N, C-alpha and C positions, 0 to 999 in steps of 0.2 A: 231679685226676689227679696221681699221684706216680710218679717213676721212681727205683728204687734200683739202683745199679751193684753187682752181686755179683762180676763178673769182668771186668777190663779188659785182660787179657793174651791169651796165645796158648796153644798146646800146650806150649811150652817152660816148664819150672819157673822161677819167679821169686819172690823173697822177699816182694814186695808186690802182685803182680798175679796173680789167679786166672784160670782159663780162662773163656771167655766165658759170661756169663749176666746177664740184666737182669730185674728184677721191676717190672712195671707195674701199679699200683693205680689202677683207674678207679672211677667212681661205680657201675658195673655189675658189677664183680668184678675178680679178679686174674688176671694173665697173665704167664707166664714167656716171655721171648724167649731162646731157646737154653738149653741145660742141660748146661754143662760138668761134668767130673768132680767139681769142688769145689762145685758148686751146692748139694747138700743141706747141707753144712757151713755154707756162707755164708748160706743162708736162716735157719738156726738162730742164727748169730752176729748177724744183723741183727734178730732177734726178729720175723720175719715169720710170717704165718699160713700156713705151708707145708701144714698139714693141711687147709686150706680152699681151696687153690689151685684156680682154676676152669678154666684152659686153659694149654696149652703150645704154643709155636711152635718147630719145629725147622727151621732155615734150610737145613741140609745135613747130610750124614752123617759128616763128619770127627769124630773122637772128642772133640776139644776142644770141640765144640759139642753133642754128644749123649751123651757118655760117662757123665754122671750120671743119665740117665733110668732105666736099668735098676736101679741101686742104690736110686733113689728109690721105684720101684714095688715093689721087693723089701721095702723098709722099711714102706711104707704098708699092706701086707697084714696086718701084726700090730701096728703101732704103736697104743698105747692112744688116741692123739689122733684116729685115723681110724675107730675101731670104730663110732661113732655116725653116721658120715657116710652120707648117702643120695644127695646130688646127684652127677651124673656128673663125671668129669674128661675134658675134651676135649683130644686131642693132635693137632696139625695139622702137616703137612709135605708134601713132594713125593711123587710116586709112588715106592713102595719103602719108605715108612715102616712100613707094616704088617709087611712081611717083615723089616725091620730089628729091630723089637721082638720078633717071633716068634723070630728067630735068637738074640737075647739070651736069650730064655726057654728055648729048647731046649738051650742050652749045658749046663745042669744041672737041667732041669725045675724052674725057679724058681717056676712058677705065678704069673707076673707079672700075669696077667689074672684071677686068683682073688682079687678085692678085695672089701671090704665095700660098695663102691660101683661103679657102672658105669664102665668105661673105654671111651671112644669114640675111635677113630682115624679121622681124616679126611685123605685124600690130596688135596691142592689142586692144581688146574691153573692155570698162569699166566694172568693177566688175567680170571679168573672171580671175581666178588665172592662173599664168604661172610661168615658171622658167626662170630667167635671165641667170643663169648658173647652172649646177648641184649642188644642195645643197642650192641654194639661191632662195627662192620663192618670188613672188610679186603679188600685186593686185593694180589696178589703178582705179581712179574715175574721172569723168568729173568735170572740174572747170570752174567758170564764168570768162573766159578771152578771149579765141578764140574758134572757132567752134571745134577745135581738141584738145585743151589743157587738160592735165590730171595731177593730182597729183598721186604719187606712194608711196606705203608702201612696204618695203623690209625687209625680215627676213632671216638671214643666218642659217647655220646648227647648230650653237651654240646657237641660239635663240635670238640673238641681232636684234633689230628692228629699222628702220629708216623710217621716212616719209619726203618726199621732195615735197613741194607744187609747186615749180617753180613759175611762174607768176600766180596770181589769184586775182579775186575780192573776196568779202566777201561771205562766205557760211558756215553755221554751220556744214554741212556734212564733212568739212575738219577736224574739231576737232574730229569728230567720227572716221575718218580714222586714226588719230594720237593718239588715246587714249592709254595711258600707254606706249608709245614708249620710247626707250632708247635715241633717239635724234629726235627732231622735227625741221626740217629745213624749215623755213617759210619766205616768202618775206615780207618786210616792205618798199616798194619803197619810200613812203613819210613819213615825220615826222608828219605832220598834214595838214589839209586842202588839201586833195589829189585832183589831177586835173582830175581824171577819176575813174569811178566805176570798172574798169577792173584791178585795183591794190588795195593794202592795205596800210593804214597808221598805225602808231604805235598803237593807241588805239584798232583798229580792230585786229591787229596781236596779241596783248597781251590778248584780249578777247578769241581768239581761243587757245592760249597757256594755259590759265587758265582752259578752258573747257577740253582740251586734257589731262592735268595732265601728261606730259612727265617727264622723269628723268632729261633731259636737253633740252633746246631749243636754236636755233640759228637763228637770224634775218639776212637777206641778201637782195640782189638786191637793193642797196642803190643809190638813185640819189644824186647829189652833195649837195643838201640842208642839208644832214646829216653831212657834214663836220663841220658845226658850232654847232652841237648838242653834249652836254655832255651825252654820251650814258648811262653810269652807273647811273647818277643822274635821267635821265628820266625814265629808267626802274624801278628804286626803287620806283617811284611814284605809280606804279601798284601793289606793294607788291607781286611779283610773288612767287609761291610756289616751284619753281625750279630755277636752275641756268639758266640765259638767256645770251647768248653770242652774241657778235658783230662779224659777219663774216668779215674777212679781207684776202686779198690775201696772201697765204703762211701759214695760220693757219693750224695746224695739231692737230687732236683730236684722242686720243686713247680711243676707245669705249669699250675695253675689260676689 
């Protein structure tokens, strides 16, 4: 299993951090975790098999997490690389995902569902187990961010586990979801003195990491205030029991 960080930033333009998107390559297929506006470009820059992508997870409907989805589907309709594809593309998210994509489609009759391959949209209920792709199971829980936002726990056929919180406020149930995972990807939008309860700051993120006891953790979704922070120094203050990584665009992690 390999994870590629395509976007470690937020909706705010930043010279080095794209909007949120993560490529997860498993033995069973490829999965995108969120699909920010820059995701189509970033997939090409990282030389990923974007035309063979198996599944997409949309954590919530803020545009920095789903804004690249419609342009991607608009491109795959006629891209030479997708014309021979027959396997379906599965897109997962909360209730309202179907309507969201339909509204994108209706904006200018883009024919986003008129693809060379089937597009299957699945609206996921919290705490109901489902398969992202055959061999890769998942379960999602509600998070304190938006009405539809969910964190997801993923396990592949080899037994490797990942939790991706996406955007979230503080909630101890997130640590329970991430207990003993191989990788815990958690937002830490703010360094300290956060501006809203709908996101995390470093102390809260590290509290959840300590409670979850993962093998590795990775902080992401950084606002520009993090540019002036000595990440290693500040993480060391919390005496973490596992390796804690700073997400950056282009980071590749071998999880196997």
